[in-house]
ZAKOLDO-420578 format. One record per atom (N, C-alpha, C): chain; atom name; residue number from 0; x, y, z. Coordinates in Angstrom, 1 decimal, padded with zeros to 4 digits. Example, Ala and Ser with C-alpha at 12.3 -4.5 7.8 and 13.67 -1.06 7.14 Angstrom:
BEGIN
PT  unit  site  pos      c1      c2      c3
PT     A     N    0   013.2  -005.7   007.8
PT     A    CA    0   012.3  -004.5   007.8
PT     A     C    0   013.2  -003.3   007.8
PT     A     N    1   012.8  -002.2   007.1
PT     A    CA    1   013.7  -001.1   007.1
PT     A     C    1   012.9   000.0   007.9
This chain:
BEGIN
PT  unit  site  pos      c1      c2      c3
PT     A     N    0   151.6  -137.2   340.9
PT     A    CA    0   152.0  -138.4   340.3
PT     A     C    0   151.9  -138.4   338.8
PT     A     N    1   152.9  -138.8   338.1
PT     A    CA    1   152.9  -138.8   336.7
PT     A     C    1   152.0  -139.9   336.1
PT     A     N    2   151.2  -139.6   335.1
PT     A    CA    2   150.3  -140.6   334.5
PT     A     C    2   151.2  -141.6   333.7
PT     A     N    3   150.8  -142.9   333.9
PT     A    CA    3   151.5  -143.9   333.1
PT     A     C    3   151.2  -143.9   331.7
PT     A     N    4   152.1  -144.2   330.8
PT     A    CA    4   151.9  -144.4   329.4
PT     A     C    4   151.2  -145.7   329.2
PT     A     N    5   150.0  -145.7   328.5
PT     A    CA    5   149.2  -146.9   328.4
PT     A     C    5   149.2  -147.2   326.9
PT     A     N    6   149.6  -148.4   326.5
PT     A    CA    6   149.5  -148.9   325.1
PT     A     C    6   148.1  -149.5   325.0
PT     A     N    7   147.6  -149.4   323.7
PT     A    CA    7   146.2  -150.1   323.5
PT     A     C    7   146.5  -151.3   322.6
PT     A     N    8   146.0  -152.4   323.1
PT     A    CA    8   146.2  -153.7   322.3
PT     A     C    8   145.0  -153.9   321.4
PT     A     N    9   145.2  -153.9   320.1
PT     A    CA    9   144.1  -154.0   319.1
PT     A     C    9   143.5  -155.4   319.0
PT     A     N   10   142.2  -155.5   318.8
PT     A    CA   10   141.5  -156.8   318.7
PT     A     C   10   142.0  -157.5   317.5
PT     A     N   11   142.3  -156.9   316.4
PT     A    CA   11   142.6  -157.5   315.1
PT     A     C   11   143.7  -158.5   315.2
PT     A     N   12   144.6  -158.4   316.2
PT     A    CA   12   145.8  -159.3   316.2
PT     A     C   12   145.4  -160.7   316.8
PT     A     N   13   144.2  -160.8   317.4
PT     A    CA   13   143.8  -162.0   318.1
PT     A     C   13   142.6  -162.7   317.5
PT     A     N   14   141.7  -162.0   316.8
PT     A    CA   14   140.5  -162.6   316.4
PT     A     C   14   140.3  -162.7   314.9
PT     A     N   15   139.7  -163.8   314.4
PT     A    CA   15   139.3  -163.9   313.0
PT     A     C   15   137.8  -163.9   312.9
PT     A     N   16   137.3  -164.1   311.7
PT     A    CA   16   135.8  -163.9   311.5
PT     A     C   16   135.0  -165.1   312.1
PT     A     N   17   135.7  -166.2   312.4
PT     A    CA   17   134.9  -167.4   312.9
PT     A     C   17   134.8  -167.4   314.4
PT     A     N   18   135.9  -167.1   315.1
PT     A    CA   18   135.9  -167.4   316.5
PT     A     C   18   136.0  -166.1   317.3
PT     A     N   19   135.0  -165.9   318.2
PT     A    CA   19   135.1  -164.6   319.0
PT     A     C   19   136.0  -164.7   320.3
PT     A     N   20   136.7  -165.9   320.4
PT     A    CA   20   137.5  -166.1   321.6
PT     A     C   20   139.0  -166.3   321.2
PT     A     N   21   139.8  -166.0   322.2
PT     A    CA   21   141.3  -166.4   322.1
PT     A     C   21   141.8  -166.7   323.5
PT     A     N   22   142.5  -167.8   323.6
PT     A    CA   22   143.0  -168.3   324.9
PT     A     C   22   144.5  -168.5   324.7
PT     A     N   23   145.3  -167.9   325.7
PT     A    CA   23   146.7  -168.1   325.7
PT     A     C   23   147.2  -168.4   327.1
PT     A     N   24   148.5  -168.8   327.1
PT     A    CA   24   149.2  -169.1   328.4
PT     A     C   24   150.5  -168.4   328.3
PT     A     N   25   150.7  -167.5   329.2
PT     A    CA   25   151.9  -166.6   329.1
PT     A     C   25   152.8  -166.7   330.4
PT     A     N   26   154.1  -166.9   330.2
PT     A    CA   26   155.0  -166.7   331.3
PT     A     C   26   155.4  -165.3   331.3
PT     A     N   27   154.9  -164.6   332.3
PT     A    CA   27   155.0  -163.1   332.4
PT     A     C   27   156.5  -162.7   332.6
PT     A     N   28   156.8  -161.5   332.1
PT     A    CA   28   158.2  -161.0   332.1
PT     A     C   28   158.1  -159.5   332.4
PT     A     N   29   159.2  -158.8   332.1
PT     A    CA   29   159.2  -157.4   332.2
PT     A     C   29   159.2  -156.7   330.8
PT     A     N   30   158.8  -157.5   329.8
PT     A    CA   30   158.9  -157.0   328.4
PT     A     C   30   157.6  -156.3   328.0
PT     A     N   31   156.4  -156.8   328.5
PT     A    CA   31   155.1  -156.2   328.1
PT     A     C   31   154.9  -154.9   328.9
PT     A     N   32   154.4  -153.9   328.2
PT     A    CA   32   154.1  -152.6   328.8
PT     A     C   32   152.7  -152.6   329.4
PT     A     N   33   152.5  -151.6   330.3
PT     A    CA   33   151.2  -151.3   330.8
PT     A     C   33   150.3  -151.1   329.6
PT     A     N   34   149.1  -151.7   329.6
PT     A    CA   34   148.3  -151.7   328.4
PT     A     C   34   146.8  -151.8   328.8
PT     A     N   35   146.0  -151.5   327.8
PT     A    CA   35   144.5  -151.7   327.8
PT     A     C   35   144.1  -152.4   326.6
PT     A     N   36   142.9  -152.9   326.5
PT     A    CA   36   142.5  -153.8   325.4
PT     A     C   36   141.2  -153.2   324.7
PT     A     N   37   141.1  -153.6   323.4
PT     A    CA   37   139.8  -153.3   322.7
PT     A     C   37   138.8  -154.5   322.9
PT     A     N   38   139.1  -155.4   323.8
PT     A    CA   38   138.3  -156.6   324.0
PT     A     C   38   138.2  -156.8   325.5
PT     A     N   39   137.4  -157.8   325.9
PT     A    CA   39   137.3  -158.1   327.3
PT     A     C   39   138.3  -159.2   327.6
PT     A     N   40   138.9  -159.2   328.8
PT     A    CA   40   139.9  -160.2   329.2
PT     A     C   40   139.5  -160.7   330.6
PT     A     N   41   139.6  -162.1   330.7
PT     A    CA   41   139.5  -162.7   332.0
PT     A     C   41   140.8  -163.5   332.1
PT     A     N   42   141.6  -163.1   333.1
PT     A    CA   42   142.9  -163.7   333.3
PT     A     C   42   143.0  -164.4   334.6
PT     A     N   43   143.8  -165.5   334.6
PT     A    CA   43   143.9  -166.4   335.7
PT     A     C   43   145.4  -166.8   336.0
PT     A     N   44   145.8  -166.6   337.2
PT     A    CA   44   147.2  -166.9   337.6
PT     A     C   44   147.2  -168.5   337.8
PT     A     N   45   147.9  -169.1   336.9
PT     A    CA   45   148.0  -170.6   336.9
PT     A     C   45   149.1  -171.2   337.7
PT     A     N   46   150.2  -170.4   337.7
PT     A    CA   46   151.4  -170.9   338.4
PT     A     C   46   152.2  -169.7   339.0
PT     A     N   47   152.9  -169.9   340.1
PT     A    CA   47   153.8  -168.9   340.6
PT     A     C   47   153.2  -167.8   341.3
PT     A     N   48   154.0  -166.7   341.5
PT     A    CA   48   153.5  -165.5   342.2
PT     A     C   48   154.1  -164.3   341.6
PT     A     N   49   153.6  -163.1   341.9
PT     A    CA   49   154.1  -161.9   341.4
PT     A     C   49   153.2  -160.8   341.7
PT     A     N   50   153.0  -159.8   340.8
PT     A    CA   50   152.2  -158.6   341.0
PT     A     C   50   151.4  -158.3   339.8
PT     A     N   51   150.2  -157.8   340.1
PT     A    CA   51   149.3  -157.3   339.0
PT     A     C   51   149.2  -155.8   339.2
PT     A     N   52   149.7  -155.0   338.3
PT     A    CA   52   149.5  -153.6   338.3
PT     A     C   52   148.3  -153.3   337.5
PT     A     N   53   147.2  -152.8   338.1
PT     A    CA   53   145.9  -152.7   337.5
PT     A     C   53   145.3  -151.3   337.8
PT     A     N   54   145.1  -150.5   336.8
PT     A    CA   54   144.7  -149.2   337.0
PT     A     C   54   145.7  -148.5   337.9
PT     A     N   55   145.3  -148.0   339.1
PT     A    CA   55   146.2  -147.3   340.0
PT     A     C   55   146.6  -148.2   341.2
PT     A     N   56   146.3  -149.5   341.1
PT     A    CA   56   146.6  -150.4   342.2
PT     A     C   56   147.7  -151.4   341.9
PT     A     N   57   148.4  -151.9   342.9
PT     A    CA   57   149.4  -153.0   342.8
PT     A     C   57   148.9  -154.1   343.7
PT     A     N   58   148.7  -155.3   343.2
PT     A    CA   58   148.2  -156.4   344.0
PT     A     C   58   149.2  -157.5   343.9
PT     A     N   59   149.5  -158.1   345.0
PT     A    CA   59   150.3  -159.4   345.0
PT     A     C   59   149.4  -160.5   344.5
PT     A     N   60   149.9  -161.4   343.6
PT     A    CA   60   149.0  -162.4   343.0
PT     A     C   60   149.7  -163.8   343.2
PT     A     N   61   148.9  -164.8   343.3
PT     A    CA   61   149.4  -166.2   343.4
PT     A     C   61   148.4  -167.1   342.6
PT     A     N   62   148.8  -168.3   342.4
PT     A    CA   62   147.9  -169.3   341.7
PT     A     C   62   146.5  -169.2   342.3
PT     A     N   63   145.5  -169.1   341.5
PT     A    CA   63   144.1  -169.0   341.9
PT     A     C   63   143.5  -167.7   341.9
PT     A     N   64   144.3  -166.7   341.6
PT     A    CA   64   143.8  -165.3   341.4
PT     A     C   64   143.2  -165.1   340.0
PT     A     N   65   141.9  -164.7   339.9
PT     A    CA   65   141.3  -164.5   338.7
PT     A     C   65   140.9  -163.0   338.6
PT     A     N   66   141.0  -162.4   337.4
PT     A    CA   66   140.6  -161.0   337.2
PT     A     C   66   139.7  -160.9   336.0
PT     A     N   67   138.7  -160.1   336.1
PT     A    CA   67   137.8  -159.8   335.0
PT     A     C   67   138.1  -158.4   334.7
PT     A     N   68   138.6  -158.1   333.4
PT     A    CA   68   139.0  -156.8   333.0
PT     A     C   68   138.1  -156.4   331.8
PT     A     N   69   137.1  -155.5   332.1
PT     A    CA   69   136.3  -155.0   331.1
PT     A     C   69   137.1  -154.2   330.1
PT     A     N   70   136.5  -153.9   328.9
PT     A    CA   70   137.2  -153.1   327.9
PT     A     C   70   137.7  -151.8   328.6
PT     A     N   71   138.9  -151.4   328.3
PT     A    CA   71   139.5  -150.1   328.8
PT     A     C   71   140.2  -150.2   330.1
PT     A     N   72   140.1  -151.3   330.8
PT     A    CA   72   140.9  -151.5   332.0
PT     A     C   72   142.4  -151.6   331.7
PT     A     N   73   143.3  -150.9   332.3
PT     A    CA   73   144.7  -150.9   332.0
PT     A     C   73   145.4  -151.7   333.1
PT     A     N   74   146.4  -152.5   332.6
PT     A    CA   74   147.1  -153.4   333.6
PT     A     C   74   148.4  -154.0   333.0
PT     A     N   75   149.1  -154.7   333.8
PT     A    CA   75   150.2  -155.5   333.4
PT     A     C   75   150.6  -156.4   334.6
PT     A     N   76   151.0  -157.7   334.3
PT     A    CA   76   151.5  -158.6   335.3
PT     A     C   76   153.0  -158.5   335.3
PT     A     N   77   153.6  -158.7   336.5
PT     A    CA   77   155.1  -158.8   336.6
PT     A     C   77   155.4  -160.0   337.5
PT     A     N   78   156.5  -160.8   337.2
PT     A    CA   78   156.9  -161.8   338.1
PT     A     C   78   157.5  -161.1   339.4
PT     A     N   79   157.6  -161.9   340.4
PT     A    CA   79   158.1  -161.3   341.7
PT     A     C   79   159.5  -160.7   341.6
PT     A     N   80   160.3  -161.3   340.8
PT     A    CA   80   161.7  -160.8   340.6
PT     A     C   80   162.2  -161.4   339.3
PT     A     N   81   163.0  -160.6   338.6
PT     A    CA   81   163.6  -161.1   337.3
PT     A     C   81   164.6  -162.2   337.6
PT     A     N   82   165.1  -162.3   338.8
PT     A    CA   82   166.1  -163.3   339.2
PT     A     C   82   165.6  -164.4   340.0
PT     A     N   83   164.3  -164.4   340.4
PT     A    CA   83   163.8  -165.4   341.3
PT     A     C   83   163.8  -166.9   340.7
PT     A     N   84   163.7  -167.0   339.4
PT     A    CA   84   163.6  -168.3   338.8
PT     A     C   84   162.3  -168.9   338.9
PT     A     N   85   161.3  -168.3   339.6
PT     A    CA   85   160.0  -168.9   339.7
PT     A     C   85   159.1  -168.1   338.7
PT     A     N   86   158.6  -168.9   337.7
PT     A    CA   86   157.8  -168.2   336.7
PT     A     C   86   156.4  -167.8   337.2
PT     A     N   87   155.9  -166.7   336.6
PT     A    CA   87   154.5  -166.3   336.9
PT     A     C   87   153.8  -166.6   335.6
PT     A     N   88   152.9  -167.6   335.6
PT     A    CA   88   152.2  -168.1   334.4
PT     A     C   88   150.7  -167.6   334.5
PT     A     N   89   150.3  -166.9   333.5
PT     A    CA   89   148.9  -166.4   333.5
PT     A     C   89   148.2  -166.9   332.2
PT     A     N   90   147.0  -167.4   332.4
PT     A    CA   90   146.1  -167.8   331.3
PT     A     C   90   145.2  -166.6   331.0
PT     A     N   91   145.0  -166.3   329.8
PT     A    CA   91   144.1  -165.2   329.3
PT     A     C   91   143.0  -165.8   328.4
PT     A     N   92   141.8  -165.6   328.8
PT     A    CA   92   140.6  -165.9   328.0
PT     A     C   92   140.1  -164.5   327.6
PT     A     N   93   140.3  -164.2   326.3
PT     A    CA   93   139.8  -162.9   325.8
PT     A     C   93   138.7  -163.1   324.8
PT     A     N   94   137.9  -162.1   324.6
PT     A    CA   94   136.7  -162.3   323.7
PT     A     C   94   136.2  -160.9   323.3
PT     A     N   95   135.5  -160.9   322.1
PT     A    CA   95   134.8  -159.8   321.6
PT     A     C   95   133.4  -160.0   322.1
PT     A     N   96   133.0  -159.1   323.1
PT     A    CA   96   131.7  -159.3   323.8
PT     A     C   96   130.5  -159.3   322.9
PT     A     N   97   130.5  -158.4   321.9
PT     A    CA   97   129.3  -158.4   321.0
PT     A     C   97   129.1  -159.7   320.2
PT     A     N   98   130.3  -160.2   319.7
PT     A    CA   98   130.2  -161.5   318.9
PT     A     C   98   129.9  -162.7   319.8
PT     A     N   99   130.5  -162.7   321.0
PT     A    CA   99   130.2  -163.8   321.9
PT     A     C   99   128.8  -163.8   322.3
PT     A     N  100   128.2  -162.6   322.6
PT     A    CA  100   126.8  -162.6   323.1
PT     A     C  100   125.9  -163.0   321.9
PT     A     N  101   126.2  -162.6   320.7
PT     A    CA  101   125.3  -163.0   319.6
PT     A     C  101   125.4  -164.5   319.4
PT     A     N  102   126.6  -165.1   319.6
PT     A    CA  102   126.7  -166.6   319.4
PT     A     C  102   125.9  -167.3   320.5
PT     A     N  103   125.8  -166.7   321.7
PT     A    CA  103   125.1  -167.4   322.8
PT     A     C  103   123.6  -167.0   323.0
PT     A     N  104   123.2  -166.0   322.1
PT     A    CA  104   121.8  -165.6   322.3
PT     A     C  104   120.9  -166.7   322.1
PT     A     N  105   120.0  -166.9   323.0
PT     A    CA  105   119.0  -168.0   322.9
PT     A     C  105   119.5  -169.3   323.5
PT     A     N  106   120.7  -169.3   324.1
PT     A    CA  106   121.3  -170.4   324.8
PT     A     C  106   120.3  -170.9   325.9
PT     A     N  107   119.8  -172.1   325.9
PT     A    CA  107   118.8  -172.5   326.8
PT     A     C  107   119.1  -172.2   328.3
PT     A     N  108   118.2  -171.5   328.9
PT     A    CA  108   118.2  -171.2   330.3
PT     A     C  108   119.4  -170.4   330.8
PT     A     N  109   120.1  -169.8   329.9
PT     A    CA  109   121.3  -169.0   330.3
PT     A     C  109   120.9  -167.7   330.8
PT     A     N  110   120.9  -167.5   332.1
PT     A    CA  110   120.6  -166.2   332.7
PT     A     C  110   121.7  -165.9   333.7
PT     A     N  111   122.1  -164.6   333.7
PT     A    CA  111   123.2  -164.2   334.6
PT     A     C  111   122.8  -162.9   335.3
PT     A     N  112   123.4  -162.7   336.4
PT     A    CA  112   123.0  -161.4   337.2
PT     A     C  112   123.4  -160.2   336.3
PT     A     N  113   122.7  -159.1   336.6
PT     A    CA  113   123.0  -157.9   335.9
PT     A     C  113   124.5  -157.5   336.2
PT     A     N  114   125.0  -157.7   337.4
PT     A    CA  114   126.4  -157.4   337.7
PT     A     C  114   127.3  -158.2   336.8
PT     A     N  115   127.1  -159.5   336.7
PT     A    CA  115   128.0  -160.3   335.8
PT     A     C  115   127.9  -159.9   334.4
PT     A     N  116   126.7  -159.6   333.9
PT     A    CA  116   126.6  -159.2   332.5
PT     A     C  116   127.3  -157.9   332.2
PT     A     N  117   127.2  -156.9   333.1
PT     A    CA  117   127.9  -155.7   332.9
PT     A     C  117   129.4  -155.8   333.1
PT     A     N  118   129.9  -156.6   334.1
PT     A    CA  118   131.3  -156.8   334.3
PT     A     C  118   132.0  -157.4   333.1
PT     A     N  119   131.3  -158.4   332.5
PT     A    CA  119   131.8  -159.1   331.3
PT     A     C  119   131.5  -158.4   330.0
PT     A     N  120   131.0  -157.2   330.0
PT     A    CA  120   130.7  -156.4   328.9
PT     A     C  120   129.6  -157.0   328.0
PT     A     N  121   128.8  -157.9   328.6
PT     A    CA  121   127.6  -158.5   327.9
PT     A     C  121   126.3  -157.7   328.0
PT     A     N  122   126.4  -156.6   328.8
PT     A    CA  122   125.3  -155.7   329.0
PT     A     C  122   125.9  -154.3   329.1
PT     A     N  123   125.1  -153.3   328.7
PT     A    CA  123   125.6  -151.9   328.8
PT     A     C  123   126.0  -151.5   330.2
PT     A     N  124   127.0  -150.7   330.3
PT     A    CA  124   127.4  -150.2   331.6
PT     A     C  124   128.9  -149.9   331.6
PT     A     N  125   129.4  -149.3   332.7
PT     A    CA  125   130.8  -148.9   332.8
PT     A     C  125   131.3  -149.6   334.0
PT     A     N  126   131.5  -150.9   334.0
PT     A    CA  126   131.9  -151.6   335.2
PT     A     C  126   133.4  -151.4   335.5
PT     A     N  127   133.8  -151.6   336.7
PT     A    CA  127   135.2  -151.6   337.2
PT     A     C  127   135.6  -153.1   337.1
PT     A     N  128   136.9  -153.3   337.1
PT     A    CA  128   137.5  -154.6   337.1
PT     A     C  128   137.2  -155.3   338.4
PT     A     N  129   137.2  -156.6   338.4
PT     A    CA  129   137.0  -157.4   339.6
PT     A     C  129   138.1  -158.4   339.8
PT     A     N  130   138.3  -158.7   341.1
PT     A    CA  130   139.3  -159.8   341.5
PT     A     C  130   138.5  -160.9   342.2
PT     A     N  131   138.7  -162.1   341.8
PT     A    CA  131   138.0  -163.3   342.4
PT     A     C  131   139.1  -164.3   342.8
PT     A     N  132   138.9  -164.9   344.0
PT     A    CA  132   139.9  -165.9   344.4
PT     A     C  132   139.3  -167.3   344.2
PT     A     N  133   140.0  -168.1   343.4
PT     A    CA  133   139.5  -169.4   343.1
PT     A     C  133   140.1  -170.4   344.2
PT     A     N  134   139.5  -170.4   345.3
PT     A    CA  134   140.0  -171.2   346.4
PT     A     C  134   139.9  -172.7   346.2
PT     A     N  135   138.9  -173.1   345.5
PT     A    CA  135   138.7  -174.6   345.2
PT     A     C  135   139.4  -175.2   344.0
PT     A     N  136   139.9  -174.3   343.2
PT     A    CA  136   140.6  -174.8   342.0
PT     A     C  136   139.8  -175.1   340.8
PT     A     N  137   138.5  -174.8   340.8
PT     A    CA  137   137.6  -175.1   339.7
PT     A     C  137   138.0  -174.3   338.5
PT     A     N  138   138.4  -173.1   338.7
PT     A    CA  138   138.8  -172.2   337.6
PT     A     C  138   140.1  -172.6   336.9
PT     A     N  139   141.0  -173.2   337.7
PT     A    CA  139   142.2  -173.7   337.2
PT     A     C  139   142.0  -174.8   336.1
PT     A     N  140   141.1  -175.7   336.5
PT     A    CA  140   140.8  -176.8   335.6
PT     A     C  140   140.1  -176.3   334.3
PT     A     N  141   139.2  -175.3   334.5
PT     A    CA  141   138.6  -174.7   333.4
PT     A     C  141   139.6  -174.0   332.4
PT     A     N  142   140.5  -173.2   332.9
PT     A    CA  142   141.4  -172.5   332.1
PT     A     C  142   142.4  -173.5   331.3
PT     A     N  143   142.8  -174.5   332.0
PT     A    CA  143   143.7  -175.5   331.3
PT     A     C  143   142.9  -176.2   330.2
PT     A     N  144   141.7  -176.5   330.4
PT     A    CA  144   140.9  -177.2   329.4
PT     A     C  144   140.6  -176.2   328.2
PT     A     N  145   140.2  -174.9   328.5
PT     A    CA  145   140.0  -174.0   327.5
PT     A     C  145   141.2  -173.7   326.6
PT     A     N  146   142.4  -173.7   327.3
PT     A    CA  146   143.6  -173.5   326.5
PT     A     C  146   143.9  -174.6   325.6
PT     A     N  147   143.7  -175.8   326.1
PT     A    CA  147   144.0  -177.0   325.3
PT     A     C  147   143.0  -177.1   324.1
PT     A     N  148   141.7  -176.9   324.4
PT     A    CA  148   140.7  -176.9   323.4
PT     A     C  148   140.9  -175.9   322.3
PT     A     N  149   141.3  -174.7   322.7
PT     A    CA  149   141.5  -173.6   321.7
PT     A     C  149   142.7  -173.9   320.8
PT     A     N  150   143.7  -174.5   321.3
PT     A    CA  150   144.9  -174.7   320.5
PT     A     C  150   144.9  -176.0   319.7
PT     A     N  151   144.2  -177.0   320.2
PT     A    CA  151   144.1  -178.3   319.5
PT     A     C  151   143.1  -178.3   318.3
PT     A     N  152   142.1  -177.5   318.5
PT     A    CA  152   141.0  -177.3   317.5
PT     A     C  152   140.6  -178.6   316.8
PT     A     N  153   140.2  -179.6   317.6
PT     A    CA  153   139.7  -180.8   317.1
PT     A     C  153   138.2  -180.6   316.7
PT     A     N  154   137.6  -181.7   316.2
PT     A    CA  154   136.2  -181.7   315.7
PT     A     C  154   135.3  -181.2   316.8
PT     A     N  155   134.4  -180.3   316.5
PT     A    CA  155   133.5  -179.7   317.5
PT     A     C  155   134.1  -178.6   318.3
PT     A     N  156   135.2  -178.1   317.9
PT     A    CA  156   136.0  -177.1   318.7
PT     A     C  156   135.1  -175.9   319.0
PT     A     N  157   134.4  -175.3   318.0
PT     A    CA  157   133.7  -174.1   318.2
PT     A     C  157   132.6  -174.2   319.2
PT     A     N  158   131.7  -175.2   319.1
PT     A    CA  158   130.6  -175.3   320.1
PT     A     C  158   131.2  -175.6   321.5
PT     A     N  159   132.3  -176.3   321.5
PT     A    CA  159   132.9  -176.6   322.9
PT     A     C  159   133.5  -175.2   323.4
PT     A     N  160   134.0  -174.4   322.6
PT     A    CA  160   134.5  -173.1   323.1
PT     A     C  160   133.3  -172.2   323.6
PT     A     N  161   132.1  -172.3   322.9
PT     A    CA  161   131.0  -171.6   323.4
PT     A     C  161   130.6  -172.2   324.8
PT     A     N  162   130.6  -173.5   324.9
PT     A    CA  162   130.2  -174.2   326.2
PT     A     C  162   131.2  -173.8   327.3
PT     A     N  163   132.4  -173.7   327.0
PT     A    CA  163   133.4  -173.4   328.0
PT     A     C  163   133.3  -171.9   328.4
PT     A     N  164   132.9  -171.0   327.5
PT     A    CA  164   132.6  -169.7   327.8
PT     A     C  164   131.4  -169.6   328.8
PT     A     N  165   130.4  -170.3   328.5
PT     A    CA  165   129.2  -170.4   329.4
PT     A     C  165   129.6  -170.8   330.8
PT     A     N  166   130.5  -171.9   330.9
PT     A    CA  166   131.0  -172.3   332.2
PT     A     C  166   131.7  -171.2   332.9
PT     A     N  167   132.6  -170.5   332.2
PT     A    CA  167   133.3  -169.4   332.8
PT     A     C  167   132.4  -168.3   333.3
PT     A     N  168   131.4  -167.9   332.5
PT     A    CA  168   130.5  -166.9   333.0
PT     A     C  168   129.7  -167.3   334.2
PT     A     N  169   129.2  -168.6   334.2
PT     A    CA  169   128.5  -169.0   335.4
PT     A     C  169   129.3  -169.2   336.6
PT     A     N  170   130.6  -169.6   336.4
PT     A    CA  170   131.6  -169.6   337.5
PT     A     C  170   131.8  -168.3   338.2
PT     A     N  171   131.9  -167.3   337.3
PT     A    CA  171   132.1  -165.9   337.8
PT     A     C  171   130.9  -165.4   338.5
PT     A     N  172   129.7  -165.7   338.0
PT     A    CA  172   128.4  -165.3   338.6
PT     A     C  172   128.3  -166.0   340.0
PT     A     N  173   128.7  -167.3   340.1
PT     A    CA  173   128.6  -167.9   341.4
PT     A     C  173   129.6  -167.3   342.4
PT     A     N  174   130.7  -166.9   342.0
PT     A    CA  174   131.7  -166.3   342.9
PT     A     C  174   131.2  -164.9   343.4
PT     A     N  175   130.5  -164.2   342.4
PT     A    CA  175   130.0  -162.9   342.8
PT     A     C  175   128.7  -163.0   343.7
PT     A     N  176   128.0  -164.1   343.6
PT     A    CA  176   126.8  -164.3   344.3
PT     A     C  176   126.7  -165.7   344.9
PT     A     N  177   127.5  -165.9   345.9
PT     A    CA  177   127.5  -167.2   346.5
PT     A     C  177   126.2  -167.6   347.2
PT     A     N  178   125.8  -168.9   347.3
PT     A    CA  178   124.6  -169.3   347.9
PT     A     C  178   124.5  -168.8   349.3
PT     A     N  179   123.5  -168.1   349.7
PT     A    CA  179   123.3  -167.6   351.1
PT     A     C  179   124.0  -166.3   351.3
PT     A     N  180   124.8  -165.9   350.3
PT     A    CA  180   125.6  -164.6   350.5
PT     A     C  180   124.7  -163.4   350.0
PT     A     N  181   125.2  -162.2   350.3
PT     A    CA  181   124.5  -161.1   349.9
PT     A     C  181   125.3  -160.5   348.7
PT     A     N  182   124.6  -160.1   347.7
PT     A    CA  182   125.2  -159.6   346.5
PT     A     C  182   125.7  -158.2   346.8
PT     A     N  183   126.9  -157.9   346.2
PT     A    CA  183   127.5  -156.5   346.4
PT     A     C  183   127.2  -155.8   345.1
PT     A     N  184   127.0  -154.5   345.1
PT     A    CA  184   126.9  -153.7   343.9
PT     A     C  184   125.5  -153.8   343.3
PT     A     N  185   125.4  -154.2   342.1
PT     A    CA  185   124.1  -154.2   341.4
PT     A     C  185   123.2  -155.3   342.0
PT     A     N  186   121.8  -155.0   341.9
PT     A    CA  186   120.9  -156.0   342.4
PT     A     C  186   121.0  -157.3   341.6
PT     A     N  187   120.6  -158.4   342.2
PT     A    CA  187   120.8  -159.7   341.5
PT     A     C  187   119.5  -160.0   340.7
PT     A     N  188   119.1  -159.0   339.8
PT     A    CA  188   118.0  -159.3   338.9
PT     A     C  188   118.6  -160.1   337.7
PT     A     N  189   117.9  -161.2   337.4
PT     A    CA  189   118.4  -162.0   336.3
PT     A     C  189   118.0  -161.5   335.0
PT     A     N  190   118.9  -161.4   334.0
PT     A    CA  190   118.7  -160.9   332.7
PT     A     C  190   119.1  -161.9   331.7
PT     A     N  191   118.4  -162.1   330.6
PT     A    CA  191   118.9  -163.0   329.5
PT     A     C  191   120.1  -162.3   328.8
PT     A     N  192   121.0  -163.2   328.4
PT     A    CA  192   122.3  -162.7   327.9
PT     A     C  192   122.1  -162.2   326.4
PT     A     N  193   122.8  -161.1   326.1
PT     A    CA  193   122.9  -160.7   324.7
PT     A     C  193   121.8  -159.9   324.1
PT     A     N  194   120.7  -159.6   324.9
PT     A    CA  194   119.6  -158.9   324.2
PT     A     C  194   119.9  -157.6   323.6
PT     A     N  195   120.9  -156.9   324.2
PT     A    CA  195   121.2  -155.5   323.7
PT     A     C  195   122.1  -155.6   322.4
PT     A     N  196   122.5  -156.8   322.0
PT     A    CA  196   123.4  -156.9   320.8
PT     A     C  196   122.5  -157.4   319.6
PT     A     N  197   121.3  -157.7   319.8
PT     A    CA  197   120.5  -158.3   318.7
PT     A     C  197   119.7  -157.2   318.1
């Protein structure tokens, strides 16, 4: 099998010195190439259906599918068909993990599982990407709010973005470790966020 050509998306096109986050809403097409990032990406299918080509896999996606893509994971979304008329809308919450962790260092009582910290690049490790199904719609509300907050930039915008990031991290942690469920992969030892960046 021939190896796919992978473009690398540089961080400098999304981030400034003040804000370690970037949120967008994209109607996917056939124009974007298979790519990887210099940053961490959490993407959420907000509308429609299509396919997510990620590493060597092809997954059908619908509203409610969330993916955590650590640095270096290669992927691209595609609508179901160029002629279907049904858009595939994806929200992307991207961030520079070292800067986000420093901003949240010392956040009161913020502790996440080792698995979540590694998956989101907030702790050392070489995690694989993860797929989460947002059956209850909580993540959909979160992404629409984060998108609106990021683009309106009203008073208190930056602390609200930090708070929204914490909500997203804890939502991911809850999906990976549901109450009464058994954790998969790394043990559920709780670690304070960001210690390795200070």
